[in-house]
C-alpha positions as CSV (number, residue, x, y, z in Angstrom):
1,M,-35.6,-21.1,3.6
2,K,-36.5,-17.8,4.6
3,D,-37.6,-14.5,3.3
4,L,-34.0,-13.5,1.2
5,T,-35.2,-9.9,1.2
6,Q,-33.9,-9.7,4.7
7,I,-30.5,-10.3,3.1
8,N,-29.1,-6.7,2.0
9,A,-25.4,-5.4,1.2
10,R,-24.7,-4.1,4.3
11,A,-25.3,-7.5,5.7
12,M,-23.3,-9.1,3.0
13,Q,-20.3,-6.5,3.7
14,I,-20.6,-7.1,7.4
15,F,-19.9,-11.0,6.8
16,L,-17.3,-10.6,4.4
17,A,-15.6,-8.2,6.8
18,V,-15.7,-10.7,9.7
19,L,-14.2,-13.5,7.4
20,S,-11.3,-11.0,6.6
21,E,-10.6,-9.5,10.1
22,G,-11.2,-12.8,11.7
23,N,-13.3,-11.4,14.7
24,F,-16.2,-9.1,15.5
25,S,-14.4,-6.4,17.6
26,E,-12.2,-5.1,15.1
27,V,-15.2,-4.8,12.4
28,A,-17.3,-3.3,15.2
29,R,-15.0,-0.5,15.8
30,R,-14.5,0.2,12.1
31,E,-18.2,0.3,11.8
32,G,-18.6,2.3,15.0
33,V,-21.1,0.0,16.4
34,S,-21.1,-2.5,19.1
35,P,-19.7,-6.5,18.4
36,S,-22.9,-7.4,19.7
37,S,-24.5,-5.4,16.7
38,I,-22.1,-7.4,14.4
39,S,-22.8,-10.7,16.2
40,R,-26.6,-10.1,15.5
41,T,-26.1,-9.2,11.8
42,I,-24.4,-12.5,11.6
43,R,-26.9,-14.4,13.5
44,L,-30.0,-12.8,11.5
45,L,-27.9,-13.9,8.0
46,E,-27.5,-17.5,9.4
47,Y,-31.1,-17.5,10.2
48,T,-32.6,-16.0,7.0
49,L,-30.1,-18.4,4.8
50,E,-30.9,-21.4,7.7
51,T,-26.7,-22.4,7.5
52,Q,-24.2,-21.8,9.9
53,L,-21.7,-19.4,8.0
54,L,-18.8,-19.1,10.6
55,Y,-17.5,-21.2,13.3
56,R,-16.7,-19.1,16.8
57,N,-13.9,-19.7,19.4
58,T,-12.6,-17.5,22.0
59,R,-9.8,-16.3,19.7
60,A,-11.3,-16.0,16.2
61,V,-13.8,-16.8,13.9
62,V,-13.8,-18.9,10.6
63,A,-15.9,-19.9,7.8
64,T,-17.6,-23.0,7.5
65,D,-17.7,-24.8,4.0
66,E,-21.0,-23.2,3.3
67,G,-19.8,-20.0,4.5
68,I,-17.0,-19.6,1.9
69,I,-19.5,-20.6,-0.9
70,Y,-21.9,-17.8,0.3
71,A,-18.4,-15.3,0.7
72,D,-18.0,-16.1,-2.9
73,A,-21.5,-15.5,-3.5
74,F,-21.6,-12.2,-1.7
75,R,-18.1,-11.1,-3.4
76,N,-19.9,-11.6,-6.6
77,I,-23.2,-9.8,-5.9
78,L,-21.3,-7.0,-4.5
79,Q,-19.1,-6.6,-7.3
80,Q,-22.2,-6.4,-9.7
81,L,-23.8,-3.9,-7.9
82,D,-20.3,-1.6,-7.8
83,D,-20.2,-2.7,-11.6
84,T,-23.5,-1.5,-12.3
85,Q,-23.4,1.6,-10.2
86,A,-20.2,2.6,-12.1
87,L,-21.8,1.9,-15.4
88,I,-24.5,4.5,-14.6
89,G,-21.7,7.0,-13.5
90,E,-20.0,6.5,-16.8
91,R,-23.3,7.1,-18.8
92,R,-23.4,10.3,-16.8
93,Q,-19.8,11.2,-17.2
94,I,-19.5,11.7,-13.1
95,P,-17.3,9.7,-11.5
96,G,-19.2,8.4,-8.3
97,G,-20.0,5.4,-5.9
98,R,-17.7,3.5,-3.8
99,F,-13.7,3.5,-4.8
100,R,-11.3,1.2,-3.0
101,F,-8.0,2.1,-3.0
102,N,-4.9,0.2,-1.3
103,A,-1.3,1.2,-0.6
104,P,1.6,0.6,1.3
105,V,1.4,2.1,4.9
106,S,4.4,4.5,4.8
107,F,3.9,5.7,0.9
108,G,0.3,6.0,1.7
109,L,0.9,8.6,4.8
110,C,3.6,10.0,2.6
111,H,2.1,10.5,-0.7
112,I,-1.6,9.5,-0.8
113,A,-3.0,10.8,2.3
114,P,-2.2,14.5,2.0
115,W,-4.1,14.7,-1.2
116,I,-7.2,12.6,-0.3
117,S,-9.2,15.8,0.6
118,E,-8.7,17.5,-2.4
119,L,-9.5,14.1,-4.4
120,S,-12.6,13.8,-2.6
121,N,-13.6,17.7,-3.2
122,R,-12.9,17.5,-6.8
123,Y,-15.2,14.2,-7.2
124,P,-17.7,14.6,-4.5
125,A,-20.0,11.7,-5.8
126,L,-16.8,9.5,-4.9
127,V,-16.7,7.4,-1.5
128,L,-13.2,6.7,-1.0
129,E,-12.0,3.9,0.9
130,L,-8.4,4.1,1.3
131,N,-6.8,1.1,3.2
132,L,-3.1,1.4,4.2
133,T,-1.2,-2.0,4.7
134,N,2.0,-4.0,3.8
135,N,0.6,-7.0,3.5
136,F,0.0,-8.9,-0.2
137,I,-3.2,-7.9,-1.7
138,D,-5.0,-9.2,-4.2
139,P,-7.5,-7.1,-5.5
140,L,-9.7,-9.7,-7.0
141,A,-10.1,-11.2,-3.8
142,D,-10.0,-8.5,-1.5
143,T,-12.4,-6.3,-4.0
144,T,-10.0,-3.5,-4.4
145,D,-10.3,-1.3,-7.4
146,L,-6.9,0.2,-7.2
147,L,-3.4,-0.8,-5.9
148,L,-0.4,1.0,-5.5
149,R,2.0,-1.6,-5.6
150,I,6.2,-1.2,-5.0
151,S,7.8,-4.3,-6.5
152,P,9.9,-5.7,-9.3
153,M,7.9,-6.3,-12.2
154,K,6.1,-9.7,-12.6
155,D,2.9,-11.3,-14.5
156,S,0.3,-10.6,-12.0
157,G,-2.8,-10.6,-14.1
158,L,-3.1,-6.8,-13.6
159,H,-3.1,-3.6,-15.7
160,G,-1.9,0.2,-14.7
161,R,0.1,3.0,-14.8
162,F,3.7,3.1,-14.2
163,I,4.6,5.9,-11.5
164,S,8.4,5.9,-11.2
165,N,11.6,3.6,-10.5
166,Q,12.5,3.3,-6.8
167,T,15.9,4.8,-6.2
168,C,17.4,4.1,-2.5
169,H,20.0,6.6,-1.0
170,L,22.5,6.3,1.9
171,V,21.7,9.5,4.0
172,A,22.9,11.0,7.5
173,S,22.3,14.5,8.8
174,P,24.8,17.2,7.8
175,E,25.8,17.4,11.6
176,Y,27.0,13.6,11.5
177,V,28.9,13.9,8.2
178,E,30.8,16.7,9.6
179,K,31.8,15.1,12.9
180,Y,32.0,11.4,11.4
181,G,33.0,12.0,7.7
182,T,31.3,10.0,5.1
183,P,32.1,6.0,4.0
184,T,33.3,5.7,0.4
185,T,32.9,2.0,0.4
186,P,30.2,-0.8,1.8
187,E,33.0,-2.1,3.8
188,D,33.5,1.5,5.6
189,L,29.8,1.2,7.0
190,S,31.1,-1.1,9.9
191,K,33.0,2.0,11.3
192,H,29.8,4.1,11.3
193,H,26.8,4.5,13.2
194,L,24.1,2.5,11.4
195,L,20.1,3.0,11.9
196,V,18.5,0.0,10.5
197,Y,15.0,-1.3,9.7
198,K,13.7,-4.5,11.0
199,G,10.8,-6.1,9.7
200,V,8.9,-9.7,9.9
201,M,12.1,-11.1,7.7
202,G,14.3,-9.5,10.5
203,I,17.0,-7.0,10.1
204,Q,16.8,-5.3,6.5
205,R,20.0,-6.1,4.4
206,W,21.9,-3.5,2.4
207,L,22.6,-4.6,-1.3
208,F,25.3,-2.3,-3.2
209,M,25.7,-3.0,-7.0
210,R,28.2,-2.0,-9.4
211,G,28.2,-3.4,-12.9
212,E,28.3,-7.2,-12.3
213,E,29.9,-6.7,-8.5
214,R,27.1,-7.5,-5.8
215,I,28.0,-6.8,-2.2
216,Q,25.0,-7.7,0.3
217,I,25.7,-6.8,3.8
218,T,23.6,-7.4,7.1
219,P,24.2,-4.2,9.1
220,E,25.3,-3.9,12.5
221,P,22.5,-1.4,13.9
222,R,23.3,1.3,16.5
223,I,19.5,1.7,16.5
224,V,17.1,-0.7,15.2
225,S,13.2,-0.4,14.6
226,D,10.1,-1.6,12.9
227,N,9.2,2.1,12.2
228,A,10.5,3.8,9.5
229,E,9.7,7.3,11.1
230,I,11.9,6.7,14.4
231,L,14.8,6.1,12.1
232,I,14.3,8.9,9.7
233,R,13.7,11.2,12.8
234,A,17.0,9.7,14.8
235,A,18.8,10.3,11.3
236,E,18.0,13.8,11.0
237,D,19.1,14.4,14.9
238,G,22.6,13.0,13.9
239,A,22.2,9.3,15.4
240,G,23.9,7.8,12.1
241,I,23.4,6.8,8.7
242,I,20.3,5.2,6.9
243,L,19.5,3.7,3.6
244,F,15.8,4.5,2.6
245,P,14.0,4.9,-0.9
246,D,14.0,8.1,-2.6
247,W,10.1,8.4,-2.2
248,R,10.3,8.5,1.9
249,I,13.5,10.7,2.0
250,G,14.1,12.6,-1.3
251,T,12.0,15.6,-0.2
252,L,14.4,15.7,3.2
253,I,17.3,15.7,1.2
254,K,16.1,18.4,-1.3
255,Q,15.5,20.5,2.0
256,K,19.3,19.6,3.4
257,R,17.7,18.1,6.3
258,L,19.4,14.8,5.0
259,T,22.8,14.8,3.4
260,E,23.4,11.8,0.5
261,I,26.4,9.8,0.9
262,T,27.8,9.0,-2.6
263,M,29.5,5.8,-3.3
264,D,30.9,4.2,-6.6
265,F,27.9,1.8,-5.9
266,E,24.0,1.7,-6.5
267,A,22.6,0.9,-3.3
268,S,19.2,-1.0,-2.6
269,I,17.2,-2.5,0.1
270,G,17.0,-6.3,-0.3
271,V,15.8,-6.4,-3.9
272,P,17.2,-4.4,-6.6
273,D,15.1,-3.1,-9.8
274,Q,11.9,-2.1,-7.8
275,S,9.2,0.3,-9.1
276,I,6.3,2.0,-8.3
277,Y,3.0,1.0,-10.0
278,M,-0.8,2.1,-9.9
279,L,-2.6,-1.1,-10.5
280,Y,-6.2,-2.3,-11.4
281,P,-8.0,-5.7,-12.0
282,G,-10.0,-6.6,-14.8
283,S,-9.8,-4.8,-18.4
284,K,-7.0,-3.5,-19.9
285,Y,-9.2,-0.1,-20.1
286,P,-9.9,1.2,-16.8
287,S,-13.2,2.2,-15.3
288,L,-14.2,6.3,-15.1
289,N,-13.3,6.2,-11.4
290,T,-10.2,4.3,-11.7
291,R,-9.0,6.6,-14.7
292,V,-10.0,9.8,-12.7
293,V,-8.2,8.6,-9.6
294,I,-4.8,7.5,-11.4
295,D,-4.8,10.7,-13.4
296,F,-5.5,12.7,-10.3
297,F,-2.3,11.0,-8.6
298,L,0.0,11.6,-11.7
299,E,-1.0,14.9,-12.0
300,K,0.2,15.4,-8.2
301,F,3.5,13.3,-8.3
302,G,4.4,15.2,-11.5
303,T,7.0,14.0,-14.1
304,P,9.4,12.8,-12.7
305,P,7.7,12.8,-9.0
306,Y,8.2,15.4,-6.7
307,W,10.1,13.4,-4.4
308,K,12.9,12.6,-6.8
309,C,16.5,13.6,-6.2
310,T,17.6,13.3,-9.9
311,Q,15.6,13.0,-13.1
312,I,14.2,10.0,-14.8
313,T,13.8,9.5,-18.4
314,T,11.2,6.6,-18.2
315,D,8.4,7.4,-20.4
316,T,5.2,7.5,-17.6
317,S,2.5,8.4,-20.3
318,D,1.3,5.2,-21.5
319,S,-0.7,2.4,-19.7
320,I,1.2,-0.6,-18.7
321,S,0.3,-4.2,-18.3
322,H,1.9,-5.4,-14.9
323,K,3.8,-8.5,-16.2
């Protein structure tokens, strides 16, 4: 085997990034270098280890059996380095080092991105890595320090802090309501202009609940899009009715740019009882970095969070286990 001192943390990170993305070009774009530079790093790593780590073809790259083994080892090594750095930071009582935070795209743009600059200024030794994705994230496999998740409570082996229940609202512009009136039952929606989100699973279904009664409809849309911002803008412009969670449209309701359509039903998008949490892997007691980031966003969100249209009574002061 060659001199292993040629293997550094950056080479390990690039190799893991290539595995995650499945190609050199996207990693090169993120790193601000050429794809050939990424390819050279991988070739040098393979030369040093005397092992082929990747199968390459015109469409993607995948790990060899040896590459999978080394990937696990590299993750462990990098995690140990991060843990050691975090420990040193704890001893100095100064948050610092790389901190990876993952959140859903729309929520992250609305409620995380606006505060990132202030968070960085408050803790200048933290190197913040904010990743926005709607894909499922395993914080252990993806080495994520903090994960914001919107989902029903279930056993995930994670710990964290409850932020808020997610409440959905039927809304339209004041101009639309004045022109077309308001539906009073779920059945009335068939007579209105509906603006509907379409994801990878197809048209989003709308669920209405009243006691034990459940009414689920597949809306017939006047406008359909896979982009929430397009639908919200169209609703503001008077194009029709949307059903969205409070964290996305609560501020617009408060500003009277959208008017809530009330029924004797509780509305939901697909799955009821969804809540917002900030979750972290590992010990029940978060690291200093995780603790200060959670506390920062809880401070900014407020209790109840600033996007809520109505008060909530759930106590958010205690840590929870996500089960």
